[in-house]
Steps between C-alpha positions, in 0.01 A plus 500: 500500500459603870337821563561691819163483691587828661530682171183329361301612808649848502244590250188616684242363254667156509478501883125594475452215246659246735301635801175473307568157377613387856175626640272356233684160476467465127418747224475519135723742310184688404381527860838632604509761212158623593620608842731756347461812294761401245496305185463129488829463312673702776362261763604193277850632506510511885346149510767376274772653717338356808482162339862509377605586850293202624299717735177417329399164347286487198276220374292495190148383540354499153545856365554648854833558665456452875765648733585414856783595732797266504587476886844374437596824340493679826750271665782743384322787655431302826869402515623859445256627776604219729861600459427855573304413811787285624745781439288751688419273786875445545563874497226566748617222725858656503343841555303371792827350661680831455218694656493262797873544554479870473205507736697296761796741472269796554333333799847402639615870485182622663545274807851637577 
């Protein structure tokens, strides 16, 4: 089952979890839950969704669940952002050409 990364990260607490784990490198589920003022089961649900979306990777070390960010998960976001940048750069280039043409027309009329 493929989960839409944008829908998963639309939830503010999940984004906060990802940011915290990215900053810390690796964290236990307990350490993550201690950073929030909500129940441990609520954080566990968020961690499960993030795992299913393959945004976070979890390994068991004895009794501990250790979480880290899965960098490959962000390829979809990077691709999306890149396509938008490409679109906007093209539009801005066309606008620049249009402004240059119009500027030349105005300068041509002023010289007459």
